[in-house]
C-alpha positions as CSV (number, residue, x, y, z in Angstrom):
1,X,-228.2,64.5,73.5
2,X,-226.8,61.1,74.3
3,X,-224.6,60.5,77.2
4,X,-221.4,60.2,75.1
5,X,-221.9,63.6,73.4
6,X,-219.8,66.4,74.7
7,X,-219.0,69.9,73.6
8,X,-215.6,68.7,72.3
9,X,-214.6,65.3,71.0
10,X,-213.0,62.7,73.1
11,X,-209.4,63.6,73.9
12,X,-206.4,62.3,72.0
13,X,-204.8,59.3,73.6
14,X,-202.4,60.4,76.3
15,X,-199.4,58.8,74.6
16,X,-199.9,60.7,71.4
17,X,-200.7,63.9,73.3
18,X,-197.5,63.5,75.3
19,X,-195.6,62.9,72.1
20,X,-197.0,66.2,70.7
21,X,-196.1,68.1,73.8
22,X,-192.5,66.6,73.8
23,X,-192.1,67.6,70.2
24,X,-193.3,71.2,70.9
25,X,-191.0,71.4,73.9
26,X,-188.0,69.9,72.2
27,X,-188.2,72.3,69.2
28,X,-188.7,75.3,71.4
29,X,-186.7,74.6,74.5
30,X,-183.3,75.8,73.0
31,X,-184.9,79.2,72.5
32,X,-185.9,79.6,76.1
33,X,-182.4,80.9,76.8
34,X,-181.7,82.8,73.6
35,X,-180.3,86.3,74.3
36,X,-182.0,87.7,71.1
37,X,-185.6,88.6,71.3
38,X,-187.7,89.3,68.1
39,X,-188.7,92.9,67.9
40,X,-192.4,92.0,67.8
41,X,-192.2,89.8,70.9
42,X,-190.1,92.4,72.7
43,X,-192.8,94.9,72.0
44,X,-195.5,92.6,73.4
45,X,-193.4,92.1,76.5
46,X,-193.0,95.8,77.0
47,X,-196.8,96.4,76.5
48,X,-197.5,93.6,79.0
49,X,-195.2,95.1,81.6
50,X,-196.9,98.5,81.0
51,X,-200.2,96.8,81.9
52,X,-198.6,95.3,85.0
53,X,-197.5,98.8,86.0
54,X,-201.1,100.0,85.9
55,X,-201.4,101.4,82.4
56,X,-204.0,100.5,79.8
57,X,-202.7,99.6,76.3
58,X,-202.1,102.6,74.1
59,X,-202.1,105.1,77.0
60,X,-198.4,104.8,78.0
61,X,-197.0,102.6,75.2
62,X,-198.5,102.0,71.8
63,X,-198.3,99.2,69.3
64,X,-200.4,98.2,66.2
65,X,-202.1,95.1,67.7
66,X,-205.4,94.6,69.5
67,X,-205.3,94.8,73.3
68,X,-206.2,91.2,74.3
69,X,-202.7,90.1,73.2
70,X,-201.1,92.6,75.6
71,X,-203.5,91.5,78.4
72,X,-202.3,87.9,78.0
73,X,-198.6,89.0,78.1
74,X,-199.4,91.2,81.1
75,X,-201.0,88.2,82.9
76,X,-197.9,86.1,82.3
77,X,-195.6,88.8,83.5
78,X,-197.7,89.5,86.6
79,X,-197.5,85.8,87.5
80,X,-193.8,85.4,86.5
81,X,-192.1,88.8,86.7
82,X,-189.3,89.4,84.2
83,X,-189.1,85.8,83.1
84,X,-188.4,85.1,79.4
85,X,-188.5,81.4,80.2
86,X,-192.1,81.6,81.4
87,X,-193.2,83.5,78.3
88,X,-191.5,81.0,76.0
89,X,-193.0,78.1,78.0
90,X,-196.5,79.6,77.7
91,X,-195.9,79.6,73.9
92,X,-195.2,75.9,74.1
93,X,-198.5,75.4,75.9
94,X,-200.4,77.5,73.4
95,X,-199.0,75.7,70.4
96,X,-199.6,72.3,72.1
97,X,-203.2,73.2,72.9
98,X,-203.7,74.3,69.3
99,X,-202.4,71.0,68.1
100,X,-204.8,69.1,70.4
101,X,-207.7,71.2,68.9
102,X,-206.5,70.3,65.4
103,X,-206.7,66.6,66.3
104,X,-210.2,67.1,67.8
105,X,-211.4,68.9,64.6
106,X,-209.8,66.3,62.4
107,X,-211.4,63.4,64.3
108,X,-214.8,64.9,64.2
109,X,-214.6,65.2,60.5
110,X,-213.4,61.7,59.7
111,X,-209.7,62.6,59.2
112,X,-207.6,59.6,60.2
113,X,-204.2,61.3,60.2
114,X,-205.1,64.0,62.7
115,X,-202.0,63.3,64.7
116,X,-199.8,64.2,61.7
117,X,-201.9,67.3,61.0
118,X,-201.1,68.4,64.6
119,X,-197.4,67.5,64.2
120,X,-197.3,69.5,60.9
121,X,-198.7,72.5,62.7
122,X,-196.3,72.3,65.6
123,X,-193.3,72.1,63.3
124,X,-194.4,74.9,61.0
125,X,-195.3,77.2,63.8
126,X,-192.0,76.8,65.5
127,X,-189.2,76.3,63.0
128,X,-188.8,79.7,61.2
129,X,-187.0,82.8,62.5
130,X,-189.3,84.7,64.9
131,X,-191.7,81.8,65.3
132,X,-189.7,80.4,68.1
133,X,-190.9,83.2,70.3
134,X,-194.5,83.9,71.5
135,X,-196.2,85.7,68.7
136,X,-199.6,87.1,68.2
137,X,-200.4,84.5,65.6
138,X,-199.9,81.6,68.0
139,X,-202.5,83.0,70.4
140,X,-204.9,84.0,67.7
141,X,-204.7,80.5,66.1
142,X,-205.5,78.9,69.5
143,X,-208.7,81.1,69.9
144,X,-209.6,80.5,66.3
145,X,-209.4,76.7,66.5
146,X,-211.3,76.6,69.8
147,X,-214.0,78.7,68.2
148,X,-214.1,76.4,65.1
149,X,-214.2,73.3,67.3
150,X,-217.2,74.6,69.2
151,X,-218.9,76.0,66.2
152,X,-219.1,72.5,64.7
153,X,-221.3,71.2,67.5
154,X,-225.0,71.1,66.7
155,X,-226.3,72.7,69.9
156,X,-227.5,76.2,69.1
157,X,-226.3,77.7,72.3
158,X,-222.7,76.7,71.6
159,X,-222.7,79.2,68.8
160,X,-222.4,81.9,71.5
161,X,-219.2,80.4,73.0
162,X,-217.8,79.9,69.5
163,X,-218.4,83.6,68.8
164,X,-216.7,84.6,72.0
165,X,-213.5,82.7,71.1
166,X,-213.6,83.9,67.5
167,X,-213.9,87.4,68.9
168,X,-210.9,86.7,71.1
169,X,-208.9,85.7,68.0
170,X,-209.8,89.1,66.4
171,X,-208.9,90.9,69.6
172,X,-205.5,89.2,69.3
173,X,-204.9,89.5,65.6
174,X,-207.4,91.7,63.8
175,X,-206.4,90.5,60.3
176,X,-208.3,87.3,60.9
177,X,-211.4,89.3,60.3
178,X,-211.0,88.4,56.6
179,X,-210.9,84.7,57.4
180,X,-213.8,84.8,59.8
181,X,-215.9,86.8,57.4
182,X,-215.2,84.2,54.7
183,X,-216.1,81.5,57.2
184,X,-219.5,83.1,58.0
185,X,-220.3,83.7,54.3
186,X,-219.6,80.1,53.4
187,X,-221.7,78.9,56.3
188,X,-224.6,81.1,55.2
189,X,-224.3,79.7,51.6
190,X,-224.2,76.1,52.8
191,X,-227.3,76.6,54.9
192,X,-229.1,79.3,52.9
193,X,-232.4,77.3,52.9
194,X,-232.5,77.1,56.7
195,X,-231.5,80.6,57.7
196,X,-234.9,81.2,59.4
197,X,-234.6,78.1,61.6
198,X,-232.1,77.2,64.3
199,X,-229.3,78.0,61.8
200,X,-230.2,81.7,61.8
201,X,-230.4,81.7,65.6
202,X,-227.0,80.1,65.7
203,X,-225.5,82.8,63.5
204,X,-227.1,85.5,65.7
205,X,-225.6,84.0,68.8
206,X,-222.3,83.7,67.0
207,X,-222.3,87.4,66.2
208,X,-223.4,88.3,69.8
209,X,-220.4,86.2,71.0
210,X,-218.0,88.2,68.9
211,X,-219.6,91.5,70.0
212,X,-219.4,90.3,73.7
213,X,-215.7,89.7,73.4
214,X,-215.2,93.1,71.9
215,X,-217.2,94.7,74.7
216,X,-215.3,92.9,77.4
217,X,-211.9,94.0,76.0
218,X,-213.2,97.5,75.6
219,X,-214.7,97.7,79.0
220,X,-211.7,99.2,80.8
221,X,-211.6,102.0,78.2
222,X,-215.3,102.6,78.5
223,X,-215.0,102.9,82.3
224,X,-212.1,105.4,82.0
225,X,-213.9,107.4,79.2
226,X,-211.3,106.4,76.6
227,X,-213.5,104.6,74.1
228,X,-212.3,106.8,71.2
229,X,-208.7,105.7,72.0
230,X,-209.7,102.1,71.9
231,X,-211.5,102.4,68.6
232,X,-208.8,104.4,67.0
233,X,-206.0,102.1,68.1
234,X,-207.7,98.8,67.7
235,X,-209.6,99.3,64.4
236,X,-208.8,102.5,62.6
237,X,-205.0,102.5,62.9
238,X,-204.6,98.9,61.6
239,X,-207.0,99.7,58.7
240,X,-204.9,102.7,57.7
241,X,-201.8,100.6,57.9
242,X,-203.2,97.9,55.7
243,X,-204.1,100.4,53.1
244,X,-200.7,102.1,53.1
245,X,-199.6,100.8,49.6
246,X,-199.7,102.1,46.1
247,X,-199.8,98.7,44.4
248,X,-202.9,97.4,42.6
249,X,-204.7,94.3,43.6
250,X,-203.1,92.4,40.6
251,X,-199.6,93.5,41.6
252,X,-200.2,92.4,45.1
253,X,-201.4,89.0,43.9
254,X,-198.4,88.7,41.6
255,X,-196.0,89.2,44.5
256,X,-197.6,86.3,46.4
257,X,-198.5,83.9,43.5
258,X,-196.3,81.2,45.2
259,X,-198.8,81.1,48.1
260,X,-202.1,81.7,46.2
261,X,-201.6,79.0,43.5
262,X,-200.8,76.1,46.0
263,X,-203.7,77.2,48.2
264,X,-206.1,77.2,45.3
265,X,-204.9,73.8,44.1
266,X,-205.1,72.4,47.6
267,X,-208.6,73.8,48.0
268,X,-209.7,72.2,44.7
269,X,-208.5,68.7,45.6
270,X,-210.0,69.1,49.1
271,X,-213.4,70.0,47.6
272,X,-213.3,66.8,45.5
273,X,-213.1,64.7,48.7
274,X,-216.3,66.1,50.3
275,X,-218.6,63.4,51.7
276,X,-221.5,63.3,54.1
277,X,-219.3,63.5,57.1
278,X,-217.2,66.6,56.1
279,X,-219.5,68.4,53.7
280,X,-219.5,71.4,56.1
281,X,-216.0,71.2,57.5
282,X,-214.1,71.3,54.3
283,X,-215.7,74.4,52.8
284,X,-215.4,76.2,56.2
285,X,-211.7,75.2,56.5
286,X,-211.0,76.4,52.9
287,X,-212.7,79.7,53.8
288,X,-210.3,80.1,56.7
289,X,-207.4,79.1,54.5
290,X,-208.2,81.6,51.7
291,X,-209.0,84.3,54.2
292,X,-205.5,84.0,55.6
293,X,-204.0,83.9,52.1
294,X,-205.8,87.2,51.4
295,X,-204.1,88.7,54.4
296,X,-200.8,87.4,53.3
297,X,-201.3,88.7,49.8
298,X,-202.0,92.3,50.8
299,X,-199.9,92.6,54.0
300,X,-196.8,91.1,52.6
301,X,-197.1,93.2,49.5
302,X,-197.4,96.3,51.7
303,X,-194.3,95.3,53.6
304,X,-192.3,94.7,50.5
305,X,-193.0,98.2,49.2
306,X,-191.2,99.6,52.2
307,X,-188.1,97.5,51.4
308,X,-187.5,99.2,48.0
309,X,-186.6,102.6,49.3
310,X,-182.8,102.8,49.2
311,X,-182.2,99.3,50.7
312,X,-179.6,97.0,49.2
313,X,-180.8,93.9,47.3
314,X,-179.3,91.6,49.9
315,X,-181.1,93.4,52.7
316,X,-184.3,93.1,50.7
317,X,-183.9,89.4,50.5
318,X,-183.3,89.1,54.2
319,X,-186.4,91.1,55.1
320,X,-188.5,89.3,52.5
321,X,-187.7,86.0,54.2
322,X,-188.6,87.5,57.6
323,X,-191.9,89.0,56.6
324,X,-192.8,85.9,54.7
325,X,-192.4,83.8,57.9
326,X,-194.2,86.5,59.8
327,X,-197.4,86.3,57.8
328,X,-197.3,82.7,56.6
329,X,-197.3,81.4,60.1
330,X,-201.1,82.2,60.1
331,X,-201.7,79.4,57.6
332,X,-200.5,76.0,59.0
333,X,-203.8,75.2,60.9
334,X,-206.0,75.7,57.9
335,X,-203.5,74.1,55.5
336,X,-203.1,71.1,57.8
337,X,-206.8,70.6,58.2
338,X,-207.4,70.9,54.4
339,X,-204.6,68.4,53.6
340,X,-205.9,66.1,56.2
């Protein structure tokens, strides 16, 4: 390894980095003092406070999210008790850090407009409805991008660290399992002729990293003999929730055609621009994009079913817009990288 090779690429110029931070802060600062709190964010805050009070997630209060998200909120509330401003400012830092990771990934793969990709992400992750708060997608995207950035390094041992951060993304937002599964399958196809070399070892370490993150998050439950509670609440309950719909696959796809078609068109044109520098990055990015589209297709369809039971058309439109923003916020990083 040469002296100028590092785990992550050289940082963005400080002027551009400062500009990205100022944009994130400028967009989000007005909502530091908003008296309305999104019901998801308020639930995360209550779960975090429950941890500060000495309770494990799901033992005193319960929510349909993996526990790492609540541990992060609990850490913020322990450091800055009862401070909405601190929580919202941490969201600024997370979005800003994700934007920097996007520029690093873009630069490594020969994308010249990485700054605008990052700017695109900041705006789309901050401008719509509940997005001005600190949501699970913001934190999961940060872990996902950090894992992606590390995974692109050629050192085999870095695969372990990449797996740990990808696992952290799953322990924050479990629905990213579809995107990460697609990511791994595409990587296997790309390197199918070298699976019994360092590529295979890299994948094994990646899987061990994911397993390690799961184990560390589950460790407090294991110590207190509540492993079943962890498994039921983290994996089985979200699985049941995702299957709670009577629509067929085609009906679900018809509800979200306006996301599926642009994503497929974007993926097609991105694949046409593959060269020697990005021959791995573009397929892997498309895998993440289509994995999140899959989540949007099935989860949004499930949400829309619940809106048809005795709710007025105007109320349906309002909730449709809200749930659209709720799930589509997972896509800007992959979309930005693919466009770039």
